[in-house]
C-alpha positions in Angstrom: 10.2 -13.6 8.3 7.9 -11.9 10.9 6.9 -9.1 8.5 6.0 -11.3 5.6 3.7 -14.3 5.0 3.9 -16.3 8.2 4.6 -19.9 9.3 4.9 -22.4 6.6 2.1 -24.9 6.9 1.7 -26.1 3.4 -1.4 -24.2 2.3 -2.0 -21.0 0.5 -3.1 -17.9 2.4 -5.7 -15.5 1.1 -5.4 -12.3 3.2 -8.9 -11.1 2.2 -11.2 -11.5 -0.8 -11.1 -7.8 -1.6 -7.3 -7.8 -1.9 -7.4 -9.3 -5.4 -7.8 -5.8 -6.7 -4.3 -4.3 -6.8 -3.1 -0.7 -7.0 0.4 0.6 -7.4 1.1 3.1 -4.7 2.8 5.7 -6.9 5.2 7.2 -4.4 7.7 9.7 -5.7 11.3 8.5 -5.8 12.4 10.7 -2.9 9.8 9.0 -0.7 10.9 5.6 -1.9 14.4 6.4 -0.6 13.3 7.7 2.8 10.3 5.3 3.5 10.7 2.2 1.4 14.3 1.4 1.9 14.0 1.2 5.7 11.0 -1.2 5.1 13.2 -3.3 2.8 15.8 -3.5 5.6 13.0 -4.9 7.8 12.1 -7.4 5.2 8.6 -6.0 4.5 6.5 -8.0 2.0 5.9 -6.0 -1.2 2.7 -8.0 -1.6 1.5 -6.9 1.8 2.2 -3.2 1.1 0.1 -3.5 -2.0 -2.7 -5.2 -0.2 -2.9 -2.5 2.5 -2.8 0.3 -0.1 -5.7 -1.4 -2.0 -7.7 -1.7 1.2 -7.1 1.9 2.0 -7.7 3.5 -1.4 -10.6 1.4 -2.7 -14.2 2.4 -2.3 -16.5 0.7 0.3 -19.5 -0.2 -1.8 -17.8 -2.6 -4.3 -14.5 -3.5 -2.5 -15.1 -2.8 1.2 -12.2 -0.4 1.3 -11.8 2.8 3.3 -11.8 5.2 0.3 -8.9 7.3 1.5 -7.2 9.8 -0.9 -4.1 8.2 -2.5 -1.6 10.4 -0.5 -3.2 9.3 2.8 -3.4 5.7 1.7 0.3 5.8 0.8 1.3 6.9 4.3 -1.0 4.6 6.2 -0.1 1.5 4.1 3.6 1.9 5.1 2.7 2.5 8.8 0.5 -0.6 8.9 3.1 -2.8 7.4 5.7 -1.5 9.8 3.3 -2.2 12.7 2.9 -5.8 11.5 -0.8 -5.2 11.2 -3.2 -7.7 9.5 -5.0 -6.7 6.2 -8.1 -8.7 6.9 -8.5 -7.2 10.3 -8.5 -3.7 8.8 -11.3 -4.7 6.5 -13.3 -6.3 9.3 -12.9 -3.3 11.6 -14.1 -0.8 9.0 -17.0 -3.1 8.1 -18.4 -3.1 11.7 -18.1 0.6 11.9 -19.4 1.9 8.5 -22.0 1.0 5.9 -25.4 -0.5 6.0 -24.6 -3.3 8.6 -22.1 -1.1 10.6 -22.5 0.8 13.8 -23.5 4.0 12.0 -20.2 5.9 12.4 -19.5 8.7 9.9 -17.0 7.8 7.3 -14.4 10.0 8.8 -14.8 8.5 12.3 -14.9 5.0 10.9 -11.8 5.5 8.9 -9.8 7.0 11.8 -11.0 4.4 14.3 -10.4 1.4 12.0 -6.9 2.6 11.2 -6.1 3.1 14.9 -7.4 -0.3 15.9 -5.7 -2.1 13.0 -2.4 -0.5 14.0 -2.6 -1.7 17.6 -4.4 -5.0 16.9 -8.1 -5.3 17.8 -11.0 -7.7 17.5 -13.7 -6.3 15.2 -16.4 -8.5 16.7 -15.5 -7.4 20.3 -15.5 -3.8 19.2 -19.0 -4.0 17.8 -20.5 -5.9 20.8 -18.9 -3.7 23.4 -20.0 -0.5 21.6 -23.6 -1.8 21.2 -23.8 -2.6 24.9 -22.1 0.5 26.2 -22.2 3.2 23.5 -18.7 4.1 24.6 -16.0 4.4 22.0 -13.3 4.3 24.7 -14.6 1.1 26.2 -15.0 -0.5 22.8 -11.4 0.4 21.9 -10.1 -1.1 25.1 -12.2 -4.3 25.0 -11.3 -5.0 21.4 -7.6 -4.7 22.0 -7.8 -6.9 25.1 -9.6 -9.6 23.2 -7.5 -9.5 20.1 -5.9 -13.0 19.7 -7.5 -14.1 22.9 -5.4 -11.5 24.9 -2.1 -13.4 24.5 -0.4 -10.5 22.6 2.4 -8.8 24.5 4.4 -5.7 23.7 7.7 -4.5 25.1 7.1 -1.5 27.4 9.6 1.3 28.0 11.4 -0.9 30.6 12.0 -3.5 27.8 9.8 -6.1 29.4 6.8 -7.7 27.6 3.2 -7.1 29.0 -0.4 -7.7 27.8 -2.7 -4.9 27.0 -4.5 -5.4 30.4 -1.2 -4.9 32.1 -0.5 -1.8 30.1 -3.9 -0.4 31.1 -3.2 -1.0 34.8 0.3 0.6 34.7 -0.2 3.5 32.3 -3.8 4.4 32.9 -5.2 7.0 30.5 -2.2 7.0 28.2 -2.0 3.2 27.8 -3.0 3.2 24.1 -0.2 5.6 23.2 2.3 3.5 25.1 0.9 0.3 23.6 1.2 1.7 20.0 4.8 2.7 20.5 5.8 -0.6 22.0 7.4 -3.4 19.9 5.5 -6.7 19.6 6.7 -9.8 21.2 7.4 -12.5 18.5 7.6 -16.3 18.7 9.4 -18.8 16.6 7.4 -21.2 14.5 8.3 -24.4 12.8 9.8 -22.5 9.9 12.4 -21.0 12.2 11.2 -17.5 11.7 9.7 -15.0 14.2 6.0 -14.3 14.0 3.2 -12.3 15.6 0.1 -13.9 17.3 -1.9 -12.7 14.4 0.2 -14.7 11.9 -0.1 -17.8 14.1 -3.9 -17.3 14.1 -4.0 -16.8 10.4 -2.0 -19.9 9.5 -2.8 -22.4 12.2 -6.6 -21.8 12.6 -8.1 -23.4 15.7 -4.7 -24.8 16.8 -3.0 -21.5 16.7 -3.1 -20.6 20.5 -1.6 -23.8 21.7 1.2 -23.6 19.1 1.9 -20.0 19.9 2.1 -20.6 23.7 4.4 -23.5 23.2 6.7 -21.7 20.7 10.0 -20.2 21.8 10.0 -16.4 22.5 12.1 -14.8 19.8 15.2 -12.9 20.9 14.8 -10.1 18.4 17.9 -8.4 17.0 18.3 -5.2 15.1 21.2 -3.1 13.7 22.1 0.0 15.6 23.5 3.2 14.2 27.0 2.0 15.1 26.5 -0.9 12.6 26.5 -3.5 15.5 23.8 -6.0 16.2 21.9 -5.7 19.4 19.1 -7.5 21.1 16.1 -5.5 22.4 17.6 -5.4 25.9 20.9 -4.2 24.5 19.1 -1.6 22.4 17.5 -0.2 25.5 20.9 -0.1 27.3 22.5 1.6 24.2 19.8 4.2 23.5 18.2 4.7 26.8 14.8 6.4 26.8 14.7 6.6 23.0 15.2 2.9 22.4 11.7 2.2 21.2 11.6 4.8 18.4 15.2 3.8 17.4 14.1 0.1 17.3 11.1 0.9 15.1 13.3 2.1 12.2 16.4 0.0 12.7 17.3 -2.8 10.1 16.0 -6.2 11.3 18.3 -9.2 11.6 17.3 -12.9 12.3 16.4 -13.6 15.9 18.8 -15.7 17.9 16.5 -18.7 17.6 15.8 -18.1 13.9 17.3 -19.5 10.8 19.1 -17.0 8.5 16.6 -15.0 6.3 16.0 -17.2 3.3 14.8 -14.4 1.1 15.0 -10.6 1.6 12.6 -8.1 0.1 15.2 -6.1 -1.6 14.6 -2.4 -2.4 14.0 -3.0 -6.2 11.3 -5.7 -5.4 9.5 -3.4 -2.9 9.8 -0.5 -5.3 7.8 -2.4 -8.0 4.6 -2.0 -6.0 5.2 1.6 -4.9 6.4 3.6 -7.9 
C-alpha cells in the first residue's frame, strides 16, 4: 500500500545504511491506543516507524541521526510516517545542515528545519545549493520543496484539487508552506495495483521513475468517514466542508478505486511490537 514499502520491482530496498540500528519506541499503552491504532488503520509499516524513530533518536557522530530526546522522537516518528515521508531524505537533509560537512546550522535549527522539510518533501542537495548562494533560509526551503522529485509532486488544496508546490506558492503567498503541509498527497497506481507517492516511485524505479509516475493512473483515494461509509476525497470534502483535510488525515484508509484489495494489513499487534 501507499504507506508501506512501495511498488514491487523484484529487488530489496534499503532505506538508509544507518537504519540497521533499531530502537523500540517505548510508547505507553495509552499512546498506543490513541496514536498507533489510527496508523494501523492507515496500513502504516511497523518497519518504517522503527526506521524513523532510529533516525530521530540516534546520535549524529556514529549514526547520522538527529539525536532527539526519546519523547520527541516518538512524536515525530509517527508524524513522519503519517505524512508518507522518506527516511533517507530525513538523513540527507540533516546531513547538509549539521556537522562537519554541513551548512553550519546549530543543532536545534538543523533538527527543526530537517524535520519540517522531511514532512513536506524536499531535496537536500537543492536546499544546500540555494542556501549557499542566497544565505536565505526561506528561499532554500522554497527551492528545495519545488525541486523535490523534479517538481511533479502535487497535493490536494482546500478546494480538493491537486496542485504543485509552485502553484501553492502563487495562490497562497506567505502561508503556502502551511497549506502545503496540511494538504493530502496525490498518489498514483503502480504495477502492483497499489497507490504510491512520487518518492516511492523514485526509490524503486531509479532513473525510470519519472516516466513511470507520469504514465501511471491517478489513484482515486478512499477513506472511511465517521458515519462508517467509504468516501472519495471529493466526497470527503462535500461531507465535511472546510474541515475535510484534517478529517481525512486521521480517517481509516481503504483501497483506491483503481487498486487491488490490500494484500496485507499492518494490524495493531504488529505495529505495537515496534512501539511498546
